N, CA and C atoms as a LAMMPS dump frame, in Angstrom:
ITEM: TIMESTEP
0
ITEM: NUMBER OF ATOMS
309
ITEM: BOX BOUNDS ff ff ff
-5.0000000000000000e+02 5.0000000000000000e+02
-5.0000000000000000e+02 5.0000000000000000e+02
-5.0000000000000000e+02 5.0000000000000000e+02
ITEM: ATOMS id mol type element x y z
1 1 1 N -5.952 -16.829 4.432
2 1 2 C -6.241 -15.469 4.608
3 1 3 C -6.417 -14.579 3.591
4 2 1 N -5.426 -14.806 2.62
5 2 2 C -5.826 -13.917 1.35
6 2 3 C -6.88 -14.172 0.628
7 3 1 N -7.376 -15.286 0.514
8 3 2 C -8.764 -15.484 -0.08
9 3 3 C -9.83 -14.789 0.453
10 4 1 N -9.878 -14.7 2.031
11 4 2 C -10.836 -13.966 2.72
12 4 3 C -10.646 -12.393 2.272
13 5 1 N -9.585 -11.83 2.189
14 5 2 C -9.348 -10.479 1.993
15 5 3 C -9.846 -10.245 0.588
16 6 1 N -9.659 -11.086 -0.56
17 6 2 C -10.072 -10.9 -1.737
18 6 3 C -11.601 -11.034 -2.023
19 7 1 N -12.207 -12.034 -1.228
20 7 2 C -13.673 -12.353 -1.421
21 7 3 C -14.43 -11.123 -0.738
22 8 1 N -13.873 -10.485 0.403
23 8 2 C -14.585 -9.502 1
24 8 3 C -14.25 -8.223 0.541
25 9 1 N -13.602 -8.074 -0.546
26 9 2 C -13.247 -6.705 -1.057
27 9 3 C -12.659 -5.91 -0.159
28 10 1 N -11.743 -6.288 0.64
29 10 2 C -10.943 -5.566 1.752
30 10 3 C -9.943 -4.618 1.029
31 11 1 N -9.357 -5.056 -0.107
32 11 2 C -8.291 -4.425 -0.719
33 11 3 C -8.835 -2.931 -1.19
34 12 1 N -9.938 -2.755 -1.779
35 12 2 C -10.383 -1.266 -2.187
36 12 3 C -10.623 -0.374 -0.831
37 13 1 N -10.969 -1.044 0.294
38 13 2 C -11.168 -0.477 1.342
39 13 3 C -9.889 0.21 1.818
40 14 1 N -8.864 -0.671 1.685
41 14 2 C -7.399 -0.374 2.236
42 14 3 C -6.858 0.803 1.501
43 15 1 N -7.172 0.745 0.095
44 15 2 C -6.805 1.965 -0.708
45 15 3 C -7.561 3.382 -0.23
46 16 1 N -8.732 3.246 -0.149
47 16 2 C -9.568 4.207 0.192
48 16 3 C -8.956 4.842 1.576
49 17 1 N -8.714 4.205 2.593
50 17 2 C -8.266 4.54 3.75
51 17 3 C -6.944 5.147 3.618
52 18 1 N -6.136 4.558 2.69
53 18 2 C -4.854 5.143 2.601
54 18 3 C -4.782 6.506 1.986
55 19 1 N -5.55 6.707 0.951
56 19 2 C -5.74 7.864 0.275
57 19 3 C -6.256 9.15 1.11
58 20 1 N -7.391 8.543 1.982
59 20 2 C -8.145 9.761 2.75
60 20 3 C -7.502 10.149 4.159
61 21 1 N -6.624 9.409 4.807
62 21 2 C -6.043 9.675 5.961
63 21 3 C -4.854 10.687 5.837
64 22 1 N -5.132 11.778 6.76
65 22 2 C -4.385 12.735 6.519
66 22 3 C -2.801 12.345 7.03
67 23 1 N -1.878 13.032 6.332
68 23 2 C -0.52 12.459 6.636
69 23 3 C 0.186 13.138 7.832
70 24 1 N -0.351 14.214 8.308
71 24 2 C 0.375 14.968 9.235
72 24 3 C 0.06 14.484 10.775
73 25 1 N -0.347 13.261 10.989
74 25 2 C -0.436 12.737 12.451
75 25 3 C 0.24 11.469 12.444
76 26 1 N 0.82 11.177 13.49
77 26 2 C 1.58 9.974 13.788
78 26 3 C 0.503 8.777 13.692
79 27 1 N -0.863 8.907 14.098
80 27 2 C -1.648 8.014 14.032
81 27 3 C -2.08 7.391 12.601
82 28 1 N -2.071 8.409 11.828
83 28 2 C -2.531 8.246 10.428
84 28 3 C -1.614 7.66 9.722
85 29 1 N -0.118 7.898 10.14
86 29 2 C 0.963 7.405 9.352
87 29 3 C 1.068 5.819 9.824
88 30 1 N 0.766 5.589 11.068
89 30 2 C 0.641 4.122 11.522
90 30 3 C -0.28 3.353 10.647
91 31 1 N -1.583 3.983 10.595
92 31 2 C -2.757 3.285 9.854
93 31 3 C -2.101 3.154 8.422
94 32 1 N -1.566 4.022 7.668
95 32 2 C -0.904 3.69 6.421
96 32 3 C 0.033 2.762 6.324
97 33 1 N 0.978 2.466 7.38
98 33 2 C 1.818 1.571 7.385
99 33 3 C 1.315 0.185 7.56
100 34 1 N 0.225 0.082 8.356
101 34 2 C -0.429 -1.145 8.541
102 34 3 C -1.248 -1.539 7.128
103 35 1 N -1.696 -0.634 6.47
104 35 2 C -2.424 -0.804 5.417
105 35 3 C -1.384 -1.312 4.334
106 36 1 N -0.411 -0.62 4.05
107 36 2 C 0.848 -0.961 3.266
108 36 3 C 1.172 -2.342 3.477
109 37 1 N 1.242 -2.74 4.873
110 37 2 C 1.815 -3.973 5.129
111 37 3 C 0.823 -5.213 4.737
112 38 1 N -0.582 -4.819 4.974
113 38 2 C -1.534 -5.681 4.425
114 38 3 C -1.542 -6.015 3.02
115 39 1 N -1.325 -5.023 2.345
116 39 2 C -1.397 -5.125 0.768
117 39 3 C 0.022 -5.712 0.4
118 40 1 N 1.058 -5.543 1.176
119 40 2 C 2.093 -6.346 0.967
120 40 3 C 2.128 -7.986 1.09
121 41 1 N 1.317 -8.183 2.268
122 41 2 C 0.975 -9.662 2.554
123 41 3 C 0.203 -10.119 1.331
124 42 1 N -0.888 -9.559 0.934
125 42 2 C -1.698 -9.888 -0.028
126 42 3 C -0.827 -10.162 -1.474
127 43 1 N 0.138 -9.389 -1.74
128 43 2 C 1.06 -9.496 -2.961
129 43 3 C 1.906 -10.597 -2.593
130 44 1 N 2.306 -11.024 -1.336
131 44 2 C 3.343 -12.082 -1.297
132 44 3 C 2.601 -13.381 -1.708
133 45 1 N 1.359 -13.709 -1.66
134 45 2 C 0.955 -14.891 -2.08
135 45 3 C 0.425 -14.923 -3.42
136 46 1 N 0.637 -15.94 -4.179
137 46 2 C 0.459 -16.044 -5.614
138 46 3 C -1.085 -15.584 -5.953
139 47 1 N -1.881 -16.233 -5.06
140 47 2 C -3.486 -15.763 -5.286
141 47 3 C -3.705 -14.284 -5.291
142 48 1 N -3.028 -13.682 -4.264
143 48 2 C -3.231 -12.262 -4.044
144 48 3 C -2.699 -11.412 -5.196
145 49 1 N -1.561 -11.886 -5.596
146 49 2 C -0.714 -11.275 -6.734
147 49 3 C -1.628 -11.369 -8.086
148 50 1 N -2.169 -12.509 -8.325
149 50 2 C -2.991 -12.822 -9.483
150 50 3 C -4.186 -11.843 -9.395
151 51 1 N -4.895 -11.792 -8.205
152 51 2 C -6.093 -10.948 -8.087
153 51 3 C -5.711 -9.39 -8.332
154 52 1 N -4.656 -8.9 -7.872
155 52 2 C -4.207 -7.493 -8.136
156 52 3 C -3.881 -7.222 -9.528
157 53 1 N -3.151 -8.161 -10.209
158 53 2 C -2.44 -8.053 -11.422
159 53 3 C -3.627 -8.232 -12.597
160 54 1 N -4.719 -8.92 -12.262
161 54 2 C -5.735 -9.334 -13.362
162 54 3 C -6.325 -8.117 -13.832
163 55 1 N -6.138 -6.911 -12.963
164 55 2 C -6.949 -5.726 -13.32
165 55 3 C -5.838 -4.561 -13.456
166 56 1 N -5.733 -3.891 -14.408
167 56 2 C -4.861 -2.815 -14.718
168 56 3 C -5.289 -1.709 -13.658
169 57 1 N -6.657 -1.616 -13.442
170 57 2 C -7.224 -0.512 -12.555
171 57 3 C -6.717 -0.725 -10.94
172 58 1 N -6.368 -2.109 -10.629
173 58 2 C -6.071 -2.211 -9.324
174 58 3 C -4.584 -1.932 -9.239
175 59 1 N -3.933 -2.162 -10.22
176 59 2 C -2.286 -1.795 -10.097
177 59 3 C -2.138 -0.408 -10.151
178 60 1 N -2.923 0.278 -10.978
179 60 2 C -2.893 1.695 -11.024
180 60 3 C -3.29 2.339 -9.753
181 61 1 N -4.302 1.728 -9.052
182 61 2 C -4.872 2.287 -7.813
183 61 3 C -3.775 1.966 -6.869
184 62 1 N -2.964 1.046 -6.706
185 62 2 C -1.835 0.901 -5.757
186 62 3 C -0.887 1.837 -6.09
187 63 1 N -0.67 2.124 -7.533
188 63 2 C 0.527 3.114 -7.609
189 63 3 C 0.135 4.61 -7.29
190 64 1 N -1.155 5.043 -7.468
191 64 2 C -1.78 6.188 -7.082
192 64 3 C -1.698 6.384 -5.631
193 65 1 N -2.203 5.471 -4.908
194 65 2 C -2.305 5.466 -3.42
195 65 3 C -0.848 5.51 -2.852
196 66 1 N -0.037 4.684 -3.19
197 66 2 C 1.42 4.772 -2.746
198 66 3 C 2.224 6 -3.045
199 67 1 N 1.937 6.367 -4.401
200 67 2 C 2.508 7.595 -5.003
201 67 3 C 2.218 8.944 -3.986
202 68 1 N 1.045 8.814 -3.679
203 68 2 C 0.447 10.081 -2.795
204 68 3 C 1.02 9.971 -1.514
205 69 1 N 1.145 8.772 -0.907
206 69 2 C 1.729 8.804 0.381
207 69 3 C 3.24 9.141 0.206
208 70 1 N 3.978 8.831 -0.658
209 70 2 C 5.244 9.107 -0.834
210 70 3 C 5.513 10.855 -1.092
211 71 1 N 4.383 11.13 -1.98
212 71 2 C 4.533 12.687 -2.135
213 71 3 C 4.21 13.424 -0.798
214 72 1 N 3.321 12.963 -0.002
215 72 2 C 3.098 13.793 1.048
216 72 3 C 4.278 13.564 2.173
217 73 1 N 4.937 12.447 2.156
218 73 2 C 5.89 12.434 3.231
219 73 3 C 7.167 13.468 2.674
220 74 1 N 7.23 13.513 1.25
221 74 2 C 8.315 14.558 0.819
222 74 3 C 7.944 15.965 1.122
223 75 1 N 6.811 16.088 1.057
224 75 2 C 6.253 17.617 1.428
225 75 3 C 6.243 17.814 2.775
226 76 1 N 6.131 16.982 3.65
227 76 2 C 6.181 17.247 5.075
228 76 3 C 7.433 16.619 5.776
229 77 1 N 8.61 17.297 5.797
230 77 2 C 9.673 16.544 6.329
231 77 3 C 9.684 16.775 7.692
232 78 1 N 8.576 17.257 8.557
233 78 2 C 8.684 17.133 10.1
234 78 3 C 8.338 16.096 10.54
235 79 1 N 7.83 14.848 9.88
236 79 2 C 7.681 13.57 10.232
237 79 3 C 8.926 12.945 10.587
238 80 1 N 9.08 12.351 11.814
239 80 2 C 10.392 11.68 12.098
240 80 3 C 10.819 10.753 11.048
241 81 1 N 12.202 10.711 10.596
242 81 2 C 12.691 9.798 9.592
243 81 3 C 12.513 8.42 9.778
244 82 1 N 12.434 7.981 11.172
245 82 2 C 12.22 6.536 11.512
246 82 3 C 10.742 6.104 11.017
247 83 1 N 9.814 7.026 11.188
248 83 2 C 8.372 6.619 10.735
249 83 3 C 8.247 6.69 9.224
250 84 1 N 8.996 7.734 8.49
251 84 2 C 8.984 7.632 7.049
252 84 3 C 9.646 6.199 6.455
253 85 1 N 10.658 5.715 7.173
254 85 2 C 11.221 4.595 6.554
255 85 3 C 10.287 3.541 6.917
256 86 1 N 9.739 3.479 7.967
257 86 2 C 8.77 2.352 8.441
258 86 3 C 7.588 2.059 7.315
259 87 1 N 7.07 3.318 6.784
260 87 2 C 6.092 3.202 5.905
261 87 3 C 6.445 2.762 4.469
262 88 1 N 7.661 3.289 4.229
263 88 2 C 8.317 2.853 2.779
264 88 3 C 8.596 1.551 2.631
265 89 1 N 9.069 0.861 3.725
266 89 2 C 9.469 -0.471 3.63
267 89 3 C 8.25 -1.369 2.771
268 90 1 N 7.038 -1.35 3.445
269 90 2 C 6.278 -2.272 2.726
270 90 3 C 5.694 -1.753 1.347
271 91 1 N 5.909 -0.573 1.195
272 91 2 C 5.433 0.12 0.053
273 91 3 C 6.54 -0.47 -1.104
274 92 1 N 7.688 -0.376 -0.765
275 92 2 C 8.821 -0.585 -1.648
276 92 3 C 8.677 -2.237 -1.931
277 93 1 N 8.408 -2.918 -1.033
278 93 2 C 8.256 -4.424 -1.287
279 93 3 C 7.178 -4.717 -2.055
280 94 1 N 5.988 -3.96 -2.028
281 94 2 C 4.812 -4.03 -3.09
282 94 3 C 5.324 -3.628 -4.346
283 95 1 N 6.073 -2.662 -4.497
284 95 2 C 6.513 -2.246 -5.874
285 95 3 C 7.39 -3.401 -6.434
286 96 1 N 8.411 -3.916 -5.806
287 96 2 C 9.273 -4.924 -6.039
288 96 3 C 8.603 -6.217 -6.483
289 97 1 N 7.637 -6.56 -5.742
290 97 2 C 6.747 -7.765 -6.084
291 97 3 C 6.008 -7.584 -7.412
292 98 1 N 5.528 -6.199 -7.646
293 98 2 C 4.697 -5.859 -8.747
294 98 3 C 5.459 -6.015 -10.041
295 99 1 N 6.801 -5.548 -9.946
296 99 2 C 7.841 -5.362 -10.785
297 99 3 C 8.334 -6.705 -11.419
298 100 1 N 8.572 -7.654 -10.266
299 100 2 C 8.892 -9.027 -10.482
300 100 3 C 7.951 -9.712 -11.456
301 101 1 N 6.783 -9.37 -11.034
302 101 2 C 5.61 -10.04 -11.939
303 101 3 C 5.267 -9.434 -13.232
304 102 1 N 5.817 -8.389 -13.748
305 102 2 C 5.437 -7.854 -14.894
306 102 3 C 5.692 -8.552 -16.192
307 103 1 N 6.191 -9.517 -16.312
308 103 2 C 6.581 -10.493 -17.396
309 103 3 C 5.646 -10.418 -18.38
């Protein structure tokens, strides 16, 4: 599955959606959760991790997209805490996977 996502350039599309979706609706927050989960699954496999870490731009794009999501969640505390935690879980797992690979 990861090979298909890499070959089809699905990863850049995920980041564009994550950056463009407005944070103030539950539907957009869910979309961002699913995108973060997909990126987490890509990073979970060595092929996906190698693909993303092969380019500094890809790693920076993840940092920017996830950083923007986190900043928007901090700015808008009206979202339910459960929803915030749901989206933060895959984001944190992605950061951990990238950190573990930084060798």
